[in-house]
mmCIF file as Biopython writes it, N, C-alpha, C and O atoms, coordinates in Angstrom:
data_model
#
loop_
_atom_site.group_PDB
_atom_site.id
_atom_site.type_symbol
_atom_site.label_atom_id
_atom_site.label_alt_id
_atom_site.label_comp_id
_atom_site.label_asym_id
_atom_site.label_entity_id
_atom_site.label_seq_id
_atom_site.pdbx_PDB_ins_code
_atom_site.Cartn_x
_atom_site.Cartn_y
_atom_site.Cartn_z
_atom_site.occupancy
_atom_site.B_iso_or_equiv
_atom_site.auth_seq_id
_atom_site.auth_asym_id
_atom_site.pdbx_PDB_model_num
ATOM 1   N N  . MET A ? 1  ? 115.355 73.229 104.799 1.0 0.0 1  A 1 
ATOM 2   C CA . MET A ? 1  ? 114.178 73.286 105.705 1.0 0.0 1  A 1 
ATOM 3   C C  . MET A ? 1  ? 112.980 72.902 104.950 1.0 0.0 1  A 1 
ATOM 4   O O  . MET A ? 1  ? 112.910 73.272 103.778 1.0 0.0 1  A 1 
ATOM 5   N N  . CYS A ? 2  ? 112.026 72.210 105.462 1.0 0.0 2  A 1 
ATOM 6   C CA . CYS A ? 2  ? 110.941 71.722 104.779 1.0 0.0 2  A 1 
ATOM 7   C C  . CYS A ? 2  ? 109.712 72.708 105.077 1.0 0.0 2  A 1 
ATOM 8   O O  . CYS A ? 2  ? 109.428 73.008 106.237 1.0 0.0 2  A 1 
ATOM 9   N N  . GLN A ? 3  ? 109.044 73.168 104.046 1.0 0.0 3  A 1 
ATOM 10  C CA . GLN A ? 3  ? 107.857 73.982 104.200 1.0 0.0 3  A 1 
ATOM 11  C C  . GLN A ? 3  ? 106.692 73.112 104.412 1.0 0.0 3  A 1 
ATOM 12  O O  . GLN A ? 3  ? 106.617 72.051 103.792 1.0 0.0 3  A 1 
ATOM 13  N N  . MET A ? 4  ? 105.747 73.487 105.266 1.0 0.0 4  A 1 
ATOM 14  C CA . MET A ? 4  ? 104.503 72.815 105.404 1.0 0.0 4  A 1 
ATOM 15  C C  . MET A ? 4  ? 103.395 73.779 105.009 1.0 0.0 4  A 1 
ATOM 16  O O  . MET A ? 4  ? 103.066 74.693 105.765 1.0 0.0 4  A 1 
ATOM 17  N N  . ILE A ? 5  ? 102.799 73.573 103.786 1.0 0.0 5  A 1 
ATOM 18  C CA . ILE A ? 5  ? 101.809 74.454 103.252 1.0 0.0 5  A 1 
ATOM 19  C C  . ILE A ? 5  ? 100.453 73.777 103.622 1.0 0.0 5  A 1 
ATOM 20  O O  . ILE A ? 5  ? 100.255 72.570 103.490 1.0 0.0 5  A 1 
ATOM 21  N N  . SER A ? 6  ? 99.553  74.656 104.092 1.0 0.0 6  A 1 
ATOM 22  C CA . SER A ? 6  ? 98.115  74.216 104.470 1.0 0.0 6  A 1 
ATOM 23  C C  . SER A ? 6  ? 97.196  75.310 104.070 1.0 0.0 6  A 1 
ATOM 24  O O  . SER A ? 6  ? 97.595  76.454 103.849 1.0 0.0 6  A 1 
ATOM 25  N N  . SER A ? 7  ? 95.942  74.932 103.980 1.0 0.0 7  A 1 
ATOM 26  C CA . SER A ? 7  ? 94.954  75.975 103.922 1.0 0.0 7  A 1 
ATOM 27  C C  . SER A ? 7  ? 94.597  76.485 105.284 1.0 0.0 7  A 1 
ATOM 28  O O  . SER A ? 7  ? 94.701  75.738 106.257 1.0 0.0 7  A 1 
ATOM 29  N N  . PHE A ? 8  ? 94.173  77.745 105.406 1.0 0.0 8  A 1 
ATOM 30  C CA . PHE A ? 8  ? 93.919  78.194 106.802 1.0 0.0 8  A 1 
ATOM 31  C C  . PHE A ? 8  ? 92.987  77.291 107.511 1.0 0.0 8  A 1 
ATOM 32  O O  . PHE A ? 8  ? 93.219  76.928 108.664 1.0 0.0 8  A 1 
ATOM 33  N N  . LYS A ? 9  ? 91.899  76.905 106.827 1.0 0.0 9  A 1 
ATOM 34  C CA . LYS A ? 9  ? 90.838  75.996 107.502 1.0 0.0 9  A 1 
ATOM 35  C C  . LYS A ? 9  ? 91.360  74.700 108.119 1.0 0.0 9  A 1 
ATOM 36  O O  . LYS A ? 9  ? 90.805  74.186 109.090 1.0 0.0 9  A 1 
ATOM 37  N N  . ASP A ? 10 ? 92.527  74.145 107.484 1.0 0.0 10 A 1 
ATOM 38  C CA . ASP A ? 10 ? 93.003  72.979 107.961 1.0 0.0 10 A 1 
ATOM 39  C C  . ASP A ? 10 ? 94.102  73.059 108.977 1.0 0.0 10 A 1 
ATOM 40  O O  . ASP A ? 10 ? 94.545  72.025 109.477 1.0 0.0 10 A 1 
ATOM 41  N N  . ALA A ? 11 ? 94.552  74.212 109.295 1.0 0.0 11 A 1 
ATOM 42  C CA . ALA A ? 11 ? 95.491  74.529 110.258 1.0 0.0 11 A 1 
ATOM 43  C C  . ALA A ? 11 ? 94.845  74.422 111.708 1.0 0.0 11 A 1 
ATOM 44  O O  . ALA A ? 11 ? 93.751  74.938 111.938 1.0 0.0 11 A 1 
ATOM 45  N N  . PRO A ? 12 ? 95.509  73.785 112.601 1.0 0.0 12 A 1 
ATOM 46  C CA . PRO A ? 12 ? 94.889  73.625 113.900 1.0 0.0 12 A 1 
ATOM 47  C C  . PRO A ? 12 ? 94.875  74.994 114.688 1.0 0.0 12 A 1 
ATOM 48  O O  . PRO A ? 12 ? 95.733  75.846 114.459 1.0 0.0 12 A 1 
ATOM 49  N N  . VAL A ? 13 ? 93.918  75.173 115.585 1.0 0.0 13 A 1 
ATOM 50  C CA . VAL A ? 13 ? 93.938  76.409 116.406 1.0 0.0 13 A 1 
ATOM 51  C C  . VAL A ? 13 ? 95.237  76.317 117.212 1.0 0.0 13 A 1 
ATOM 52  O O  . VAL A ? 13 ? 95.630  75.272 117.731 1.0 0.0 13 A 1 
ATOM 53  N N  . GLY A ? 14 ? 95.897  77.542 117.278 1.0 0.0 14 A 1 
ATOM 54  C CA . GLY A ? 14 ? 97.241  77.591 117.936 1.0 0.0 14 A 1 
ATOM 55  C C  . GLY A ? 14 ? 98.372  77.518 117.000 1.0 0.0 14 A 1 
ATOM 56  O O  . GLY A ? 14 ? 99.510  77.791 117.380 1.0 0.0 14 A 1 
ATOM 57  N N  . ALA A ? 15 ? 98.084  77.126 115.681 1.0 0.0 15 A 1 
ATOM 58  C CA . ALA A ? 15 ? 99.184  77.011 114.708 1.0 0.0 15 A 1 
ATOM 59  C C  . ALA A ? 15 ? 99.807  78.411 114.402 1.0 0.0 15 A 1 
ATOM 60  O O  . ALA A ? 15 ? 99.103  79.412 114.273 1.0 0.0 15 A 1 
ATOM 61  N N  . ARG A ? 16 ? 101.085 78.423 114.300 1.0 0.0 16 A 1 
ATOM 62  C CA . ARG A ? 16 ? 101.803 79.586 113.837 1.0 0.0 16 A 1 
ATOM 63  C C  . ARG A ? 16 ? 102.030 79.506 112.346 1.0 0.0 16 A 1 
ATOM 64  O O  . ARG A ? 16 ? 102.364 78.464 111.781 1.0 0.0 16 A 1 
ATOM 65  N N  . PHE A ? 17 ? 101.831 80.653 111.741 1.0 0.0 17 A 1 
ATOM 66  C CA . PHE A ? 17 ? 101.947 80.534 110.185 1.0 0.0 17 A 1 
ATOM 67  C C  . PHE A ? 17 ? 102.328 81.886 109.593 1.0 0.0 17 A 1 
ATOM 68  O O  . PHE A ? 17 ? 102.167 82.926 110.232 1.0 0.0 17 A 1 
ATOM 69  N N  . LYS A ? 18 ? 102.816 81.856 108.409 1.0 0.0 18 A 1 
ATOM 70  C CA . LYS A ? 18 ? 103.162 83.011 107.633 1.0 0.0 18 A 1 
ATOM 71  C C  . LYS A ? 18 ? 102.265 82.927 106.360 1.0 0.0 18 A 1 
ATOM 72  O O  . LYS A ? 18 ? 101.973 81.830 105.882 1.0 0.0 18 A 1 
ATOM 73  N N  . PHE A ? 19 ? 101.832 84.102 105.818 1.0 0.0 19 A 1 
ATOM 74  C CA . PHE A ? 19 ? 101.212 84.169 104.587 1.0 0.0 19 A 1 
ATOM 75  C C  . PHE A ? 19 ? 102.238 83.925 103.497 1.0 0.0 19 A 1 
ATOM 76  O O  . PHE A ? 19 ? 103.417 84.229 103.674 1.0 0.0 19 A 1 
ATOM 77  N N  . LEU A ? 20 ? 101.789 83.363 102.338 1.0 0.0 20 A 1 
ATOM 78  C CA . LEU A ? 20 ? 102.701 83.174 101.235 1.0 0.0 20 A 1 
ATOM 79  C C  . LEU A ? 20 ? 102.981 84.332 100.402 1.0 0.0 20 A 1 
ATOM 80  O O  . LEU A ? 20 ? 103.917 84.303 99.603  1.0 0.0 20 A 1 
ATOM 81  N N  . GLU A ? 21 ? 102.158 85.452 100.547 1.0 0.0 21 A 1 
ATOM 82  C CA . GLU A ? 21 ? 102.373 86.740 99.795  1.0 0.0 21 A 1 
ATOM 83  C C  . GLU A ? 21 ? 103.757 87.301 100.175 1.0 0.0 21 A 1 
ATOM 84  O O  . GLU A ? 21 ? 104.123 87.342 101.350 1.0 0.0 21 A 1 
ATOM 85  N N  . GLU A ? 22 ? 104.494 87.720 99.182  1.0 0.0 22 A 1 
ATOM 86  C CA . GLU A ? 22 ? 105.807 88.166 99.361  1.0 0.0 22 A 1 
ATOM 87  C C  . GLU A ? 22 ? 105.843 89.321 100.336 1.0 0.0 22 A 1 
ATOM 88  O O  . GLU A ? 22 ? 106.772 89.314 101.144 1.0 0.0 22 A 1 
ATOM 89  N N  . ASP A ? 23 ? 104.903 90.390 100.384 1.0 0.0 23 A 1 
ATOM 90  C CA . ASP A ? 23 ? 105.065 91.457 101.169 1.0 0.0 23 A 1 
ATOM 91  C C  . ASP A ? 23 ? 104.748 91.079 102.664 1.0 0.0 23 A 1 
ATOM 92  O O  . ASP A ? 23 ? 104.983 91.909 103.542 1.0 0.0 23 A 1 
ATOM 93  N N  . LEU A ? 24 ? 104.223 89.850 102.975 1.0 0.0 24 A 1 
ATOM 94  C CA . LEU A ? 24 ? 103.895 89.549 104.344 1.0 0.0 24 A 1 
ATOM 95  C C  . LEU A ? 24 ? 104.767 88.312 104.858 1.0 0.0 24 A 1 
ATOM 96  O O  . LEU A ? 24 ? 104.500 87.794 105.942 1.0 0.0 24 A 1 
ATOM 97  N N  . ARG A ? 25 ? 105.747 87.879 104.109 1.0 0.0 25 A 1 
ATOM 98  C CA . ARG A ? 25 ? 106.450 86.734 104.366 1.0 0.0 25 A 1 
ATOM 99  C C  . ARG A ? 25 ? 107.118 86.703 105.659 1.0 0.0 25 A 1 
ATOM 100 O O  . ARG A ? 25 ? 107.251 85.597 106.182 1.0 0.0 25 A 1 
ATOM 101 N N  . GLU A ? 26 ? 107.582 87.788 106.293 1.0 0.0 26 A 1 
ATOM 102 C CA . GLU A ? 26 ? 108.278 87.740 107.485 1.0 0.0 26 A 1 
ATOM 103 C C  . GLU A ? 26 ? 107.410 87.912 108.746 1.0 0.0 26 A 1 
ATOM 104 O O  . GLU A ? 26 ? 107.903 87.832 109.871 1.0 0.0 26 A 1 
ATOM 105 N N  . GLU A ? 27 ? 106.116 88.147 108.529 1.0 0.0 27 A 1 
ATOM 106 C CA . GLU A ? 27 ? 105.194 88.298 109.656 1.0 0.0 27 A 1 
ATOM 107 C C  . GLU A ? 27 ? 104.638 86.868 110.060 1.0 0.0 27 A 1 
ATOM 108 O O  . GLU A ? 27 ? 104.178 86.118 109.199 1.0 0.0 27 A 1 
ATOM 109 N N  . VAL A ? 28 ? 104.690 86.541 111.307 1.0 0.0 28 A 1 
ATOM 110 C CA . VAL A ? 28 ? 104.198 85.325 111.842 1.0 0.0 28 A 1 
ATOM 111 C C  . VAL A ? 28 ? 102.921 85.580 112.655 1.0 0.0 28 A 1 
ATOM 112 O O  . VAL A ? 28 ? 102.877 86.470 113.505 1.0 0.0 28 A 1 
ATOM 113 N N  . TRP A ? 29 ? 101.881 84.777 112.374 1.0 0.0 29 A 1 
ATOM 114 C CA . TRP A ? 29 ? 100.578 84.931 112.835 1.0 0.0 29 A 1 
ATOM 115 C C  . TRP A ? 29 ? 100.227 83.665 113.599 1.0 0.0 29 A 1 
ATOM 116 O O  . TRP A ? 29 ? 100.834 82.614 113.394 1.0 0.0 29 A 1 
ATOM 117 N N  . VAL A ? 30 ? 99.233  83.776 114.486 1.0 0.0 30 A 1 
ATOM 118 C CA . VAL A ? 30 ? 98.719  82.509 115.222 1.0 0.0 30 A 1 
ATOM 119 C C  . VAL A ? 30 ? 97.294  82.483 114.974 1.0 0.0 30 A 1 
ATOM 120 O O  . VAL A ? 30 ? 96.613  83.501 115.095 1.0 0.0 30 A 1 
ATOM 121 N N  . LYS A ? 31 ? 96.768  81.255 114.598 1.0 0.0 31 A 1 
ATOM 122 C CA . LYS A ? 31 ? 95.283  81.040 114.517 1.0 0.0 31 A 1 
ATOM 123 C C  . LYS A ? 31 ? 94.750  80.875 115.878 1.0 0.0 31 A 1 
ATOM 124 O O  . LYS A ? 31 ? 95.176  79.957 116.579 1.0 0.0 31 A 1 
ATOM 125 N N  . ILE A ? 32 ? 93.827  81.712 116.322 1.0 0.0 32 A 1 
ATOM 126 C CA . ILE A ? 32 ? 93.302  81.615 117.714 1.0 0.0 32 A 1 
ATOM 127 C C  . ILE A ? 32 ? 91.810  81.307 117.820 1.0 0.0 32 A 1 
ATOM 128 O O  . ILE A ? 32 ? 91.246  81.270 118.914 1.0 0.0 32 A 1 
ATOM 129 N N  . HIS A ? 33 ? 91.201  81.094 116.698 1.0 0.0 33 A 1 
ATOM 130 C CA . HIS A ? 33 ? 89.854  80.772 116.715 1.0 0.0 33 A 1 
ATOM 131 C C  . HIS A ? 33 ? 89.388  80.018 115.491 1.0 0.0 33 A 1 
ATOM 132 O O  . HIS A ? 33 ? 90.005  80.219 114.445 1.0 0.0 33 A 1 
ATOM 133 N N  . ALA A ? 34 ? 88.372  79.173 115.497 1.0 0.0 34 A 1 
ATOM 134 C CA . ALA A ? 34 ? 88.126  78.219 114.523 1.0 0.0 34 A 1 
ATOM 135 C C  . ALA A ? 34 ? 86.730  78.584 113.845 1.0 0.0 34 A 1 
ATOM 136 O O  . ALA A ? 34 ? 86.321  77.973 112.857 1.0 0.0 34 A 1 
ATOM 137 N N  . ASN A ? 35 ? 86.064  79.575 114.417 1.0 0.0 35 A 1 
ATOM 138 C CA . ASN A ? 35 ? 84.682  79.910 113.829 1.0 0.0 35 A 1 
ATOM 139 C C  . ASN A ? 35 ? 84.771  80.696 112.593 1.0 0.0 35 A 1 
ATOM 140 O O  . ASN A ? 35 ? 85.879  80.957 112.123 1.0 0.0 35 A 1 
ATOM 141 N N  . ASN A ? 36 ? 83.674  81.097 112.022 1.0 0.0 36 A 1 
ATOM 142 C CA . ASN A ? 36 ? 83.634  81.753 110.704 1.0 0.0 36 A 1 
ATOM 143 C C  . ASN A ? 36 ? 84.271  83.066 110.556 1.0 0.0 36 A 1 
ATOM 144 O O  . ASN A ? 36 ? 84.355  83.603 109.451 1.0 0.0 36 A 1 
ATOM 145 N N  . ASP A ? 37 ? 84.766  83.654 111.735 1.0 0.0 37 A 1 
ATOM 146 C CA . ASP A ? 37 ? 85.381  85.005 111.621 1.0 0.0 37 A 1 
ATOM 147 C C  . ASP A ? 37 ? 86.956  84.895 111.383 1.0 0.0 37 A 1 
ATOM 148 O O  . ASP A ? 37 ? 87.591  85.924 111.154 1.0 0.0 37 A 1 
ATOM 149 N N  . GLY A ? 38 ? 87.516  83.797 111.430 1.0 0.0 38 A 1 
ATOM 150 C CA . GLY A ? 38 ? 88.934  83.562 111.076 1.0 0.0 38 A 1 
ATOM 151 C C  . GLY A ? 38 ? 89.864  84.404 111.892 1.0 0.0 38 A 1 
ATOM 152 O O  . GLY A ? 38 ? 90.774  85.015 111.330 1.0 0.0 38 A 1 
ATOM 153 N N  . LEU A ? 39 ? 89.686  84.472 113.205 1.0 0.0 39 A 1 
ATOM 154 C CA . LEU A ? 39 ? 90.490  85.297 114.105 1.0 0.0 39 A 1 
ATOM 155 C C  . LEU A ? 39 ? 91.943  84.782 114.183 1.0 0.0 39 A 1 
ATOM 156 O O  . LEU A ? 39 ? 92.225  83.596 114.354 1.0 0.0 39 A 1 
ATOM 157 N N  . ILE A ? 40 ? 92.874  85.817 114.037 1.0 0.0 40 A 1 
ATOM 158 C CA . ILE A ? 40 ? 94.296  85.535 114.131 1.0 0.0 40 A 1 
ATOM 159 C C  . ILE A ? 40 ? 94.891  86.601 115.034 1.0 0.0 40 A 1 
ATOM 160 O O  . ILE A ? 40 ? 94.291  87.648 115.274 1.0 0.0 40 A 1 
ATOM 161 N N  . VAL A ? 41 ? 96.069  86.311 115.521 1.0 0.0 41 A 1 
ATOM 162 C CA . VAL A ? 41 ? 96.782  87.439 116.251 1.0 0.0 41 A 1 
ATOM 163 C C  . VAL A ? 41 ? 98.234  87.452 115.781 1.0 0.0 41 A 1 
ATOM 164 O O  . VAL A ? 41 ? 98.778  86.358 115.631 1.0 0.0 41 A 1 
ATOM 165 N N  . GLN A ? 42 ? 98.896  88.528 115.540 1.0 0.0 42 A 1 
ATOM 166 C CA . GLN A ? 42 ? 100.299 88.702 115.176 1.0 0.0 42 A 1 
ATOM 167 C C  . GLN A ? 42 ? 101.166 88.050 116.265 1.0 0.0 42 A 1 
ATOM 168 O O  . GLN A ? 42 ? 100.988 88.354 117.444 1.0 0.0 42 A 1 
ATOM 169 N N  . TRP A ? 43 ? 102.042 87.215 115.917 1.0 0.0 43 A 1 
ATOM 170 C CA . TRP A ? 43 ? 103.002 86.501 116.905 1.0 0.0 43 A 1 
ATOM 171 C C  . TRP A ? 43 ? 104.252 87.411 117.155 1.0 0.0 43 A 1 
ATOM 172 O O  . TRP A ? 43 ? 104.985 87.810 116.250 1.0 0.0 43 A 1 
ATOM 173 N N  . ASN A ? 44 ? 104.411 87.693 118.480 1.0 0.0 44 A 1 
ATOM 174 C CA . ASN A ? 44 ? 105.617 88.424 118.898 1.0 0.0 44 A 1 
ATOM 175 C C  . ASN A ? 44 ? 106.379 87.658 119.906 1.0 0.0 44 A 1 
ATOM 176 O O  . ASN A ? 44 ? 107.109 88.258 120.696 1.0 0.0 44 A 1 
ATOM 177 N N  . GLY A ? 45 ? 106.251 86.285 119.933 1.0 0.0 45 A 1 
ATOM 178 C CA . GLY A ? 45 ? 106.942 85.541 120.948 1.0 0.0 45 A 1 
ATOM 179 C C  . GLY A ? 45 ? 105.907 85.157 122.077 1.0 0.0 45 A 1 
ATOM 180 O O  . GLY A ? 45 ? 106.113 84.209 122.833 1.0 0.0 45 A 1 
ATOM 181 N N  . ASN A ? 46 ? 104.861 85.895 122.138 1.0 0.0 46 A 1 
ATOM 182 C CA . ASN A ? 46 ? 103.898 85.573 123.093 1.0 0.0 46 A 1 
ATOM 183 C C  . ASN A ? 46 ? 102.522 86.118 122.683 1.0 0.0 46 A 1 
ATOM 184 O O  . ASN A ? 46 ? 102.469 87.234 122.165 1.0 0.0 46 A 1 
ATOM 185 N N  . VAL A ? 47 ? 101.474 85.445 122.869 1.0 0.0 47 A 1 
ATOM 186 C CA . VAL A ? 47 ? 100.169 85.947 122.418 1.0 0.0 47 A 1 
ATOM 187 C C  . VAL A ? 47 ? 99.548  86.743 123.648 1.0 0.0 47 A 1 
ATOM 188 O O  . VAL A ? 47 ? 99.185  86.187 124.685 1.0 0.0 47 A 1 
ATOM 189 N N  . ILE A ? 48 ? 99.476  88.003 123.429 1.0 0.0 48 A 1 
ATOM 190 C CA . ILE A ? 48 ? 99.005  88.863 124.596 1.0 0.0 48 A 1 
ATOM 191 C C  . ILE A ? 48 ? 97.832  89.830 124.189 1.0 0.0 48 A 1 
ATOM 192 O O  . ILE A ? 48 ? 97.875  90.433 123.117 1.0 0.0 48 A 1 
ATOM 193 N N  . GLY A ? 49 ? 96.867  89.953 124.998 1.0 0.0 49 A 1 
ATOM 194 C CA . GLY A ? 49 ? 95.795  90.921 124.927 1.0 0.0 49 A 1 
ATOM 195 C C  . GLY A ? 49 ? 94.902  90.763 123.734 1.0 0.0 49 A 1 
ATOM 196 O O  . GLY A ? 49 ? 95.328  90.468 122.618 1.0 0.0 49 A 1 
ATOM 197 N N  . HIS A ? 50 ? 93.589  90.982 124.036 1.0 0.0 50 A 1 
ATOM 198 C CA . HIS A ? 50 ? 92.531  90.977 123.082 1.0 0.0 50 A 1 
ATOM 199 C C  . HIS A ? 50 ? 92.767  91.995 121.971 1.0 0.0 50 A 1 
ATOM 200 O O  . HIS A ? 50 ? 92.379  91.761 120.826 1.0 0.0 50 A 1 
ATOM 201 N N  . GLN A ? 51 ? 93.415  93.148 122.305 1.0 0.0 51 A 1 
ATOM 202 C CA . GLN A ? 51 ? 93.487  94.200 121.409 1.0 0.0 51 A 1 
ATOM 203 C C  . GLN A ? 51 ? 94.329  93.778 120.128 1.0 0.0 51 A 1 
ATOM 204 O O  . GLN A ? 51 ? 94.280  94.447 119.096 1.0 0.0 51 A 1 
ATOM 205 N N  . ASP A ? 52 ? 95.104  92.636 120.250 1.0 0.0 52 A 1 
ATOM 206 C CA . ASP A ? 52 ? 95.880  92.190 119.121 1.0 0.0 52 A 1 
ATOM 207 C C  . ASP A ? 52 ? 95.070  91.317 118.192 1.0 0.0 52 A 1 
ATOM 208 O O  . ASP A ? 52 ? 95.553  91.019 117.100 1.0 0.0 52 A 1 
ATOM 209 N N  . TYR A ? 53 ? 93.896  90.893 118.539 1.0 0.0 53 A 1 
ATOM 210 C CA . TYR A ? 53 ? 93.095  89.973 117.703 1.0 0.0 53 A 1 
ATOM 211 C C  . TYR A ? 53 ? 92.672  90.760 116.422 1.0 0.0 53 A 1 
ATOM 212 O O  . TYR A ? 53 ? 92.416  91.964 116.445 1.0 0.0 53 A 1 
ATOM 213 N N  . CYS A ? 54 ? 92.623  90.044 115.394 1.0 0.0 54 A 1 
ATOM 214 C CA . CYS A ? 54 ? 92.060  90.638 114.163 1.0 0.0 54 A 1 
ATOM 215 C C  . CYS A ? 54 ? 91.347  89.620 113.344 1.0 0.0 54 A 1 
ATOM 216 O O  . CYS A ? 54 ? 91.579  88.425 113.527 1.0 0.0 54 A 1 
ATOM 217 N N  . CYS A ? 55 ? 90.544  89.999 112.506 1.0 0.0 55 A 1 
ATOM 218 C CA . CYS A ? 55 ? 89.752  89.162 111.647 1.0 0.0 55 A 1 
ATOM 219 C C  . CYS A ? 55 ? 90.149  89.441 110.168 1.0 0.0 55 A 1 
ATOM 220 O O  . CYS A ? 55 ? 90.006  90.573 109.706 1.0 0.0 55 A 1 
ATOM 221 N N  . TRP A ? 56 ? 90.641  88.433 109.434 1.0 0.0 56 A 1 
ATOM 222 C CA . TRP A ? 56 ? 91.035  88.661 108.080 1.0 0.0 56 A 1 
ATOM 223 C C  . TRP A ? 56 ? 90.096  88.109 107.075 1.0 0.0 56 A 1 
ATOM 224 O O  . TRP A ? 56 ? 90.333  88.296 105.882 1.0 0.0 56 A 1 
ATOM 225 N N  . ILE A ? 57 ? 88.984  87.401 107.476 1.0 0.0 57 A 1 
ATOM 226 C CA . ILE A ? 57 ? 88.109  86.803 106.459 1.0 0.0 57 A 1 
ATOM 227 C C  . ILE A ? 57 ? 87.330  88.144 105.832 1.0 0.0 57 A 1 
ATOM 228 O O  . ILE A ? 57 ? 86.837  89.019 106.544 1.0 0.0 57 A 1 
ATOM 229 N N  . GLY A ? 58 ? 87.310  88.148 104.571 1.0 0.0 58 A 1 
ATOM 230 C CA . GLY A ? 58 ? 86.673  89.307 103.912 1.0 0.0 58 A 1 
ATOM 231 C C  . GLY A ? 58 ? 87.663  90.329 103.574 1.0 0.0 58 A 1 
ATOM 232 O O  . GLY A ? 58 ? 87.264  91.299 102.931 1.0 0.0 58 A 1 
ATOM 233 N N  . ASP A ? 59 ? 88.937  90.257 103.921 1.0 0.0 59 A 1 
ATOM 234 C CA . ASP A ? 59 ? 90.003  91.219 103.542 1.0 0.0 59 A 1 
ATOM 235 C C  . ASP A ? 59 ? 90.875  90.651 102.475 1.0 0.0 59 A 1 
ATOM 236 O O  . ASP A ? 59 ? 92.091  90.841 102.497 1.0 0.0 59 A 1 
ATOM 237 N N  . GLY A ? 60 ? 90.265  89.932 101.507 1.0 0.0 60 A 1 
ATOM 238 C CA . GLY A ? 60 ? 90.956  89.279 100.431 1.0 0.0 60 A 1 
ATOM 239 C C  . GLY A ? 60 ? 91.456  87.951 100.696 1.0 0.0 60 A 1 
ATOM 240 O O  . GLY A ? 60 ? 92.037  87.317 99.815  1.0 0.0 60 A 1 
ATOM 241 N N  . TYR A ? 61 ? 91.252  87.453 101.950 1.0 0.0 61 A 1 
ATOM 242 C CA . TYR A ? 61 ? 91.669  86.048 102.315 1.0 0.0 61 A 1 
ATOM 243 C C  . TYR A ? 61 ? 90.386  85.333 102.763 1.0 0.0 61 A 1 
ATOM 244 O O  . TYR A ? 61 ? 89.412  85.935 103.214 1.0 0.0 61 A 1 
ATOM 245 N N  . ASP A ? 62 ? 90.461  83.949 102.599 1.0 0.0 62 A 1 
ATOM 246 C CA . ASP A ? 62 ? 89.338  83.205 103.101 1.0 0.0 62 A 1 
ATOM 247 C C  . ASP A ? 62 ? 89.917  81.858 103.686 1.0 0.0 62 A 1 
ATOM 248 O O  . ASP A ? 62 ? 91.128  81.668 103.801 1.0 0.0 62 A 1 
ATOM 249 N N  . PHE A ? 63 ? 89.003  80.983 104.027 1.0 0.0 63 A 1 
ATOM 250 C CA . PHE A ? 63 ? 89.500  79.686 104.659 1.0 0.0 63 A 1 
ATOM 251 C C  . PHE A ? 63 ? 90.304  78.788 103.761 1.0 0.0 63 A 1 
ATOM 252 O O  . PHE A ? 63 ? 90.944  77.854 104.246 1.0 0.0 63 A 1 
ATOM 253 N N  . ASP A ? 64 ? 90.296  79.035 102.459 1.0 0.0 64 A 1 
ATOM 254 C CA . ASP A ? 64 ? 91.036  78.284 101.607 1.0 0.0 64 A 1 
ATOM 255 C C  . ASP A ? 64 ? 92.369  78.918 101.205 1.0 0.0 64 A 1 
ATOM 256 O O  . ASP A ? 64 ? 93.108  78.395 100.371 1.0 0.0 64 A 1 
ATOM 257 N N  . THR A ? 65 ? 92.647  80.078 101.838 1.0 0.0 65 A 1 
ATOM 258 C CA . THR A ? 65 ? 93.963  80.758 101.554 1.0 0.0 65 A 1 
ATOM 259 C C  . THR A ? 65 ? 95.095  79.851 102.048 1.0 0.0 65 A 1 
ATOM 260 O O  . THR A ? 65 ? 95.025  79.270 103.131 1.0 0.0 65 A 1 
ATOM 261 N N  . LYS A ? 66 ? 96.097  79.754 101.252 1.0 0.0 66 A 1 
ATOM 262 C CA . LYS A ? 66 ? 97.210  78.867 101.532 1.0 0.0 66 A 1 
ATOM 263 C C  . LYS A ? 66 ? 98.217  79.627 102.443 1.0 0.0 66 A 1 
ATOM 264 O O  . LYS A ? 66 ? 98.552  80.779 102.171 1.0 0.0 66 A 1 
ATOM 265 N N  . ILE A ? 67 ? 98.678  78.982 103.496 1.0 0.0 67 A 1 
ATOM 266 C CA . ILE A ? 67 ? 99.635  79.512 104.365 1.0 0.0 67 A 1 
ATOM 267 C C  . ILE A ? 67 ? 100.768 78.532 104.610 1.0 0.0 67 A 1 
ATOM 268 O O  . ILE A ? 67 ? 100.674 77.346 104.291 1.0 0.0 67 A 1 
ATOM 269 N N  . GLU A ? 68 ? 101.850 79.063 105.189 1.0 0.0 68 A 1 
ATOM 270 C CA . GLU A ? 68 ? 102.989 78.232 105.583 1.0 0.0 68 A 1 
ATOM 271 C C  . GLU A ? 68 ? 103.011 78.058 107.123 1.0 0.0 68 A 1 
ATOM 272 O O  . GLU A ? 68 ? 103.087 79.032 107.871 1.0 0.0 68 A 1 
ATOM 273 N N  . LEU A ? 69 ? 102.941 76.815 107.555 1.0 0.0 69 A 1 
ATOM 274 C CA . LEU A ? 69 ? 103.054 76.658 108.977 1.0 0.0 69 A 1 
ATOM 275 C C  . LEU A ? 69 ? 104.469 76.711 109.428 1.0 0.0 69 A 1 
ATOM 276 O O  . LEU A ? 69 ? 105.344 76.143 108.774 1.0 0.0 69 A 1 
ATOM 277 N N  . VAL A ? 70 ? 104.724 77.346 110.483 1.0 0.0 70 A 1 
ATOM 278 C CA . VAL A ? 70 ? 106.070 77.393 111.083 1.0 0.0 70 A 1 
ATOM 279 C C  . VAL A ? 70 ? 106.268 76.722 112.422 1.0 0.0 70 A 1 
ATOM 280 O O  . VAL A ? 70 ? 107.374 76.735 112.962 1.0 0.0 70 A 1 
#
């Protein structure tokens, strides 16, 4: 299987991705916003509810963080 590695800023809105960090490798996230807050939602087969939105910019990640598109 071919890995597609991208920076978060280059991934399109709606892209599903995994972090490259070993402890987060199994979690799939969806990029849902393109502005400076870097909003994402954890993917569970369907994107549901605003309560699942989170912002990870400033939590040790930034727009240059490398991710694996799935």
